[in-house]
N, C-alpha and C positions, 0 to 999 in steps of 0.2 A: 557725688559729682565725679569723684575720681574713678569710682567703679564704672560709671557710664562711659568714660573715655577709654578705660582699659578693655571693656568687653568687646567692642568692635575689633580692636587690635588682636585680641585673643582669637576671635572668630576667624580673621584672615590668616593668622599663623597656623591655626588648627587645620583649616582647609588645605593650605599649602603643604603642610607636613604629611597629611593623609594622602594627598595626591602623589607625593614622592614615594610614600610607603607602598602604594598600590602599584606604581610603575616599576618598583624594584622587585615585585613578585615574579619570579620565573624559576624554571627548573634548570639548574646548571649540571650538565653531565660530568663535569670535572670535579664536583663536590659530592659529599655523601649525605647532605641533608638540605631540606627546604624549610626555612624558618619564617614565621609570620608573627609580628609583634602585635599584641592586643593592647587595649587601653591601659592595662596595668603592667605593660612591658613584660608579660609572661610569654615564653616562646612555645610555639606549637610546631613540632618537628615531624617530618616524614623521613624515615630512615630507609634507604635503598637496600636492595637485596645483598649487595656486595659488602655491607658493613654489619649485617646481622643475619641470623638464620631464623626467619619468622616461621610460625606454625602454619598449618594448612589454611586456617581461617583467615589469618592476616594476609597470606599470599593471595588468596582468592579476592580479598578486598582491594589489594594493590593492583592486580592485573585486570585491565579493562580491555577485553577482546570482543570485537564485533564480528560475528560469523554470519555469512550469507552463502546460499547455495542455489544451484539451478540444475535440474536433471530432466532428461527427456528420453523415453524409451517406448518400445512397441509391446503390446500385450494381446493375447488371444481372447481375453475376457475382461471387458471394462468393469463390469460389476464386481467381479472377484477381486480385481486389483484395487478398486475403490474400498471394498470391505477390508482388505488387508491394511490399507493406509488408515482407515478409520480406527482399526484396532490399535495401530501404533500411536495414533493421536491420543487415544484414551489411556494407553499404558504410560505414556511419557508426559501427560498433562499438557499437551499442545493444544493449539486452537486453529481451526480452519478459518482464515481471514477472508478468503475469496474462493469461489467455486464457479468455474465457467465450463460449459459444454458447447460443442459445435461440430460442424462437418465441413471439410474442405473437398477438394476435387476427388481424392481417392481414399479418404479415411474419415473416421469419426474420432473425436478426441475429447479429453477432459483435462482441465488445467486448474490446479489448486495452489493457493498461496498460504503457507502454514507458518505460524509463529510457535517456536519451541523454546522452552527454558534452555539457556545457554549450555549448562552443564550436561544436558541430555541430548544435545544435537547429534553427536556421533552415534549414540545408541539408536536414536530415531532413524537416522540415515541407514544404519545397518538393517533395521527391521523392514523398512519400505523397499529395500533393495533385494530382499530374498526372492529367488526364482527368476531374477532378471539375467538373461544371457549376456547382453551387452547394452550399453547406453549410446543412444544417438548423440547425446550431449551430457556432460557432467562437469560442472564448474563449482568448486568450493573455494571461498576466499575468507581470510582472517585478517582483520585490521586492528592493530594495537593502538588504542587511544588513551593509554594510561597517562602519558604526559599531558595531553589535552585536558583530561578529566581533573588531574591534580591542579593544573594552572587555573582552570575555571572555578574549582572549589575554593582555592586560595583567594582569588579575586572576589568571589561572593562573600567570603568571610570578612575580607577587608572592607567591603561596602557596608556590611552589617555593623562592623565596629565603628565606621564613620557615622552611620545613622544613629547609633547609641550616643556618641559624643555630641552630635547636634541636638539630640533630645535632652541631654543634660544642660546644654547651653540654653535651650528653649525654656527650661524651668527657671533659669536665673534671669532671663531677659525681662525688663519691665517697661520698655519703650515699644510703641506700636511698630516703628520702623525696623527695630531690631528683630521683633517677632516675625514680621513679614519677610525679612531677609532670610532668617533661619528656616522658616517654613518653605520658602522657595527652593532653598538648597535641599531640604528634606524631600520635597516632591521629586526633584531630579534624581536624588539618590535612590528613592524607592522605585522609580521607574527602571533604573538600571538594575536594581536587585531583582525585580520581577522578570526582567528580560534574561538576566543571567541564570536565574532559577529555572526558567522555562527551557533554556538551552541545556542546562545540566540535567533536568528531568528527561528531556528527549534523548540525550546521549546515554543516560542510565538505562532507559527503556530499550534502546538498541543493543546495549550490552547484555541486559538481563534476558532478552528474548531474541534468539536467532531467527532468521527468515529463510525458508526453503520453498522454492517454486518447483512444483512437480507437474510435468505434462506427460500424459500417456495416451496412446492412440491405438486404433485397430484398423488395419487396411480393409477396404471393402471392394476394391477393383476386381479381385479374384472371384467374388460372389456374383458379380454382374458382368460377365465376359461378353464376347462378341455375339455368341449364340443367343444368350438371354436378351441382350439388347435388340437383336434383329427380330426375335419372336415378339418382343414387346412392341416393336414398330408395326408388325403385321396385325397384332391384336388391336392396336390403336387405329389402324386403317379400317379394319372391319367395323369397329364401333363407330367410326366417323361416317362410313357408308350407310350403316343402319340409321344413324341419326339423321342423315340427309334424306333418306326415303321417308322416315317418320315426319320430317318437317314438311316435305312436299305433300304427303297425305293429309296432314293437318291443314295445310293451306287450301287444298281442294275441298275439304269438308266445309271450311269457313266461307267459300264462295259458291256453294252449290246452287243457290237461287239464280245467280248470274249465268251459270252454266246451262241451266234449264232454259232460261230465256234465250240465250245464244243459240241453243240447239233448235228451238222452235222457229227462230228467225231464219236460220240457215235452211231449215226444211221448207218454210213458206217461200223463200226467195227461189230455191231450187225448183219447187213445184210450179211456181208461176212461170219460170223460164221454159220449163218443159211444155206448159200449156201453149205458150206463144209459138214455140217451134212447131207444134202440131198444126196450128192454124196456117 
């Protein structure tokens, strides 16, 4: 009986303490470590670069940089440029996510959206830029999301700790009301875990693979100048006239019986008039 009274009180206290622990999770720029207490009061620390000299692997894990780029340039040979980009894609294990071709008023173009492993972004950009005299547009951005990634990871860990504690309480509960209350809390916590895990996965994907948009084009106005355009108009007019004559000829063939009848009638009427005039 005593246990049945204490269990709900423990449940409320546990939920309150865990909420406070989660809200206290933040990255303080004036301190040298971020600590998260698990259910055994063990500390998990993230040590910043100014307090230690991590090796290259640790540094790579700590820094979360999202790189994105957009370049546009002119080329004399669309196929050769595309082949060069394909070669760079293969060499750097990149992926062409989207490929668009089109034609505007005075040029034909091709636009590619490419995902590249983050550490190979600069090398890839160098490879696809070979032979380019100048860029119509070149924009490269880098966004540091390290703090956001650390905070999101810490909150996710705290939610998982909270989930495990509720699971322990669920094993000890023996009343239907207590079980239902704990399961309701677990359902909410699991939804939050799935949401935060999805956000973390999306952020990690953007960090792991940089995005580069490449648009290259070839002018076509010089190939179809005023003379060529005027000649095309003349040729079009000639074809149109020939088609018109053909159409008239076809119409005449289709109505030849009526033409014969009309000719006979005209001849008969004219001949009769001439006969009357003689009389």
